[in-house]
N, C-alpha and C positions, 0 to 999 in steps of 0.2 A: 478879522472879518474883511472879505472883499469890499473895497470901496466901489459903490455903484457907478461913480463917474469914471471908473477905469475899465472894468470888465463887464459891466452889466449889459452893455449894448452888444457884446460879443455873444454872450450866452443866449441872448434871445434874438439876435439879428444875424449872427454868424459873420461878423465883419472882423477880421484880424486887427489886434491892436498894434502890431508892429509891421507895417506894410513893408519896410524895408528888407525884412527877413522873408517875406512871403515868397518872393520870386525865387529864392535859393532853395526852396523845397518844393517847387512847383511839380518836379518829377515825381516826387512822393505822393502828392495829392492826387495824381492820376494813376497810381500804382494800386492794383488790388490782388493780382494773382501772385501765389507763392511760387518761387522758383523751384526747379527740379534739382538744382545743385545745393549740396549741403552748405549752409551758412550759419556760422556760430558767432557769438559775440562775447567779449569780456568787457564788463561795464562797471568799472570801479567808481567810488565817489572820491573826489580829491580832498578828503578830509584828513589825510595823514599818509604814513608810509605803508607800502605794501607788505602784508603779512604772509606767513606761510600758507594759511587757508586761501587767500586771494591768489597766490602764486599757483597753488595746486588747481584751482578753477581755471586759471588762464592755461596752465599746462595741459589739462585734459580736454579743454576746448580746442587747443592747437593740435594736439595729437589726433583727436578724432577728425577734425577737418582735413588735416594732412592725409590721414589714412584713407578718407572717402574722397580725396581729390576736390575738397571744398575750399571755402574761404574763411579767413579770421577777421573779425571786425573789433576794433577797440573803440568803445564808446564812453565818453566821460559823463557821468551822471551827477551833474552839479546843480540840481535844482533845489537842494537844501542850502539856500544862501547863508544861513546862520552858522553852518559848520564848515565852510570852505577854509582851506589852508592855502595861502599864497604860494604859488609855485609848485603845489603837490601834484598837479596833473603832469608837469614836465618831469619831475621826478619819478613818477609812476611809469612813464614811458621809457626813461633811461634805465630804470632797474629790469624792466621787461626785456629790453634789448641786451642788457648785460647778461641775462639768463640765456640769451641765444634764441628767444622766441619772437619771431618776426610776423606782424600782422599785415594783412592785404589792404585794409581800409582803416582810417583813423585820423586824428587831428593833424598829425605830421606829414601823412602820406596822402590824405585826401581820398576821393572816391565819389561815385555818382550818387550815393545814398546820403551824403553829408547835408549840412554840417554835423560833425560828430561830438559836439558839446551841447548837452540838452538845453542850456541856457539860450542857445541860439535857435531853438526850434519852437519857441513859445506859441507862434500862430497855429501850428499843427495841433498841439494839445488842446488849445482853446476851441478850434473848430470841432474837435470830436467830443469834448466835454459838452458843447452845445448839442451835438447829435444825440448824445446819451440823454439829455434832458428832453429832447424832441421825441425820443423813443420811449419815454417814461422808465428809463433805466437809471436816471439820476435826478437830483433835484436841488434847488437852492435851500440853503439852511440859514436862518436869521438869528439862531440862538447866540446869545452873548456868552463870554467866557465864564461869567458867573452862573448863568443858567446851566451851562454844560457841566461845571464842576458840581452843582447841586444834584443834577440828575445822576451823574456817576456815583456820587455819595449814597443816593437812595438805592442804587443797584447793589452797592457793596453791603449796605444794611440789610437788604433783602436776601443776602447770601449768594448773589451773582457777581460774575466779573464786571469790573467797571467798564461801561461803554455808553455810547449815545443811546438815548431812548427813542430816537425816531419822531420827536415832536413835530418837526417841519415836513415829514415826508408826505402827509396828507393834504398839504396846502394846494389848492387848485393852481394851474398854470396861470390862470387869468389874475388871481390874487397875488401870486408870486411876482408876476410881471409889474403890477400896480405898486408893489413894495419896493421893487428895485427902482422903478421910475421915480418914486417918492424919496429916494436917497438912502434907503436902508442898506447896511453892510451885510454881506453874506459870504458863505462858502458854497462850494458844490460838492454833494455827497452821493456816493453810490447807493442806488436803491436796491437792497438785497431782496430777492423774492423768497416766498416761502419754499419749503422743500429741502432738497440737498444738491450738492454739486459734486460731480464725479469726474475723474480724470485718470489716465494711465501714466505711471512714471517707469522708466526703464530699470530702476534699481529696486523700487518698493512696490511695483505692480499696481493693481487697481486701488484707487484712493477714493474713499467716499467721506464727504465733510457735511454735517448738518448745518444748514444755513442759519439756524438759530445762534450759532457760535460765531458768526460773521457780523462784525459791525458795519453800520452804514459808513464806509470809509470816506474821508475827505479826498476829493480828486483834484480840486483847484484850490490853492491856499490864499491866505489873505494878501500875500505879496504878489499875486498874479502868477506865481509859478505853480506848475502841477506837482502832486505827490509823486513819489517813486512809482506807485502802481499804475496810474494813468500813463505817465510818460514811458514807463517800461513797455506797456501793452502797445501803445501807439508807435513807438520806435521799433519794437521787434516786428510788428506788421509791415511798416513801410521799408524797413531795411531787409525785408524778406528773410528774417531768421527762421530756420527750419528746426533747430534743435536748441533748447536751452539746458546748459549744464551749469549748476550753481549748488551752493550748500543746502543741506537738508532744513536749515532754519527757515527757508523760504516755502516750505511745503504748505504751511498754513495760509500764506499769502497767495499761493497759487490758486486757490479757490476763488479769491477776489478777482484774480486776472482771468480766469475762465469765465466768470460772470461778465467781465467787461468785454471779452471777445464775443461772447454770445449777445450782449447788448448792442455791439456794433455790426453784428452779422458777419464776423470774421472767423475763419479757421484758425485755431491756435497752434503753435509749434509743439514738437514733441518735447517731454520733460525729462530731465535727468537730474535727480537731487543726490548730492554727494554726502556720505556720513560725516559728522563733526570730527574734528581733530581733538584728542585728549592728551594730557600729559601723561607721564609713565605711571602715575598713580590712579588714573582714571578720571582726574578732574579736568576742568575746562582750562584750555590755555589761557594765560593772563597776558593782555597786551601792556599792562601796567609795568610788568618787569622788563619789558623791552627785549625779551629774548625770542620773540616770534617774528620780528621784523627782517625782511630780507636784507635790507640795507646793512643792518647790524652784522650779518654774517659776512657780507662783503667787506665790511671794514675790519672785521676780525681776521681776514685773510683766507676765508673759505674760497674755493674755486667754484665758478658758476656751474661746472659739470657735476660737482659733488653735491651741490645744493639741488639741482634739478633731478639728478639720479635719486637722492634722498626723498624728496617730495613725491616723485612718481609713485613710489611704493606705499604711499599712505592712503591706501584704499584701492589699489590696483594690483593684480597678481598676473603678470604676463607668463611666468613659469611656476606652475604649481608644485614642482619639486623644490623650488627656492635655491637651486644650485647656482644659477646664473643671476648675479646681482648687479653687475656693471653693464649698463646699456648706453649705447650712443643714442642721440636723438633720433637718428634714421632707424635704428633697431626698435625703438619705443613706437615710432609711427607704424612700422610694419606690424608689430605685435598687438597694437592697441584695439580694443573693441569694448563696447558698452556691456557686453555679457560678462566681462572679466572684473567689472567694478564690484566691490564688496559692499555689503549691507552694515556690516559692523563698524563701529567707530575705530579709527586708527590711533594708536598711541605714538606720540612723537618722542622718540628716544634719541637725545642729542649725542649719545656715545655712537650710535650708528651713523650719524651724520659725520662725526670725526673719522670713523672707520672709512668712509667713502673719501673723505679728504686725504687720508693717508694713501689710499690706492691711487688716486689721481695724481697727488703730488709725486709719488714715486714714479709713475708713468712719465710724468712731464720731466723729471730729472734724467730720464734716460733719452729724451729727445733733444737734440742740440738746439733746435729753434726754440722750443718751449723753455729750456734751461736759459737760454739768453734772455727771454722774457722775464723769468724769475730774477736773474741777475739785475736787470734794470729796474725791477720793482723794488728789490732790496736796496739798490744804490739810491733810489729816490727817497726811500724811507730813512735811509742813513743821513742823507744830505740835510733832511728836514730836521732830524733828531740831533745830530752832532752840531749843527749850526746854533743850536739853542743853548748857548753858554759854553760850548766846547771850542777849542781852537782848531776849527776845521781846515785852516790853511797850513797847518803844520806838516812837515814832511812825512812824519810817521802816520798821520791820518790819511794823507793823500795816497800813500802806498797800499793802505788797507781798504780803499774803495776802488782799487783796480780790478778790472772784470775778472781776470784769472784768479785773483785772490777770492773774490766774492763767490765765484763758481766753486772753488774748493771747499769754501764754508758751507754752501748749500748742499753740496754732495755728502759732505761728512755728517751734516745734520738731518738728512732726508728721512731717515727712519725714525728719529727721535723728535723732531720738531717739524711737523708738515706745514706750519704757518709762517709765512715770510715776516709778518709783523712780530711774531713771537721770537723770531731769531734776533731781531733788534732789541726787544725787551730783556731776553733772557741770556744773551750771549754777547754782552757789550765788551767783554774781555778781548774779543777779536779785533776790537778797534781802540780801547781805552785801557790803560793799566788799571787793574782791580784795586780795591781798598783791602789790605790784609791786616790782621792785628797779631801782635806778638802772642797774645793769650791763646788765640786760636791755633797758632803754630805749636805752642807748647803743649796744648791739650792733644794734639795729634802726635807729636814726637818730642819728648823733653829735649832731646839732643839734636833738634832740627837744625841748629847752626852748623854743626860738623857736616851733617848729611847734605845740606844745600851747598855748602862751600865746595865740598868735593864733586858734587854733581855739576856744578857751574863750571869748574875748571875742567872737568872731563869733557863736557860738551863744547866748551869753546875751542878745544883742540881737535875735535871731530867733525869731519865732513859728513853729516847725516841726512842731508836734504834729499838725497835720491834713494834712500833706504825705504823699502816697503814696510808695511804694518808688522808682518812676521819677524823681520829682522830687528825692527825697533823694539818689539816686545821682548825678543830674546835678550837683547842688549840691556833693556831695563831690568829684566829679571836677574841677570848677572850682577848688576849694580846693587839690586836690593839684597842680594845674599851678603854682599861685603859689609852691610850695615846692621846685620842681625836683627832686622825687623820683618814683619810679615809683609807680604806683597800687598794686601789691602792698605796697610798703614803707609807704605812707601808710596803707592800711587796716589793716596789721598793727600799726602804731603806735597807731592809734586803738582797735583791738580790745584790745590788750594793756592800754592804759590804763584802759578801761572794764571789762574781765573778768579780767586777769591771765593771759589765754591768747593765744598768737600765732595759732592757728588756731581756727576754730569758727563762731560766728553771723555772718551778714553784718552790717556795721556799720550799714546802713540800719535793720535789725530792732532793733538795740540802741537807736538813736535814737528809735525808735517806741514801745518798750516801756518802757524806763527813764524814771523821772520826770525832768523837767528839772533839779530841784534836786539829784538824784542824780548826773547826768552833770556838773553844774557842780562838785560837791564832789569828784568824782573826778579831774576836770581840775585843780582847785585843789591836790589833793594832789600830782599829779605836777610841777605848777609850783613848789610848795614844795621838792620834791626838786632842782629845777633851781637854785633860789636858794641852797640850802644847799651845792650841789656847786660 
């Protein structure tokens, strides 16, 4: 409950409790007309990492504003102090920038409508909570937690949804003022009128909500902070937001917001509610599994272009034929319209995301400057990985983190492994000698010792470094015939000897990338197994 010695005077005398913040929002206190320019906002809470749904909301706001020549605002909604995660706001900004989405106003870039953290705007909310009380559209509630719990239990027993019973809404202003002055604690609640609330949504059309289903929502909480509903409406008004694009889970709350706009005699922005995201089975995406956070995709090696392109089509269809699937940001901006937003829930198919990754990875590999960036990314990962218990200063290791060597590895793997972190995890044999077992060699070819010994001798005397894949494969095919085994067995034996893997890279690629002395050393190792066995 609100303590009367903190906010009681504000709600009945309209004096801000944080005078130091009042001057910073003076511009907003005198602003009432909505701008003709499109202004949208992305308003996340700093309670964790950005998830796919949040990224889609930010992306659609960004595309719409840019298409209309408008502005994008980032606002941090940190009024729920109990759920804040330290540093989450900075990480949200970083991952948004990683996606290539640049906002025009916000915490890090400033703007004339700041501050852009709601926790720094408390006097503004307190002023208009007081105005709602004066307009008889809100009221102080003195009910204790015990009384609230009992009232909700009675509603449930009566077959209704649990909600506040409105006990304090009929207390006169004079009596309420006396109770505040006598030191009673309270919160401020919205006074929902009888009848219904209507508004238009660009996706769902005309929406009508029976006010009986709307609870007298708390607007100012016990800690002096506003709830989302009041802060959202006040900020959208004074930041001159023209369009609100957000998830459809907010449709029911929009009725409360419309009532607040009406209670303050303000025009409300246009509403655009986006369908929910579902998994491939039609169920709700689970944050618990950690597979919906944008940061997780970044760490796994997904490119920003792939993630953004994937998310863009989770509810939007720029090309009805579906033939064009790869769009640059500029192309998305040119094509974006609210009319092309779908009503049906979008299914998040991560196989499609991987497809996008493969397309963009392949494209980057053909561009020299992008390829150089991939090389540096791979080198950085290798230095961190190999220095963890490996002898990174050995000459053999140093040779394999050479830029040209790494470039050859990436180009060889570009169609099979489109994720740079997976190259390090799955292909350590390009940098470290593999662990091979005699039993595995024998299971592939019982006479492996004779085969490897002859192959080793043959390649030591051959200059094959400049051979192309076609000539190398012809050579290997001829060698395979000399040993009366199938091509599949022959290639598997060579691959296992060089990599410790029975399936994977083409053997010709291994001969072209691995240093000649590395190949000889690995063959010698297997030959030593043969001698000892």
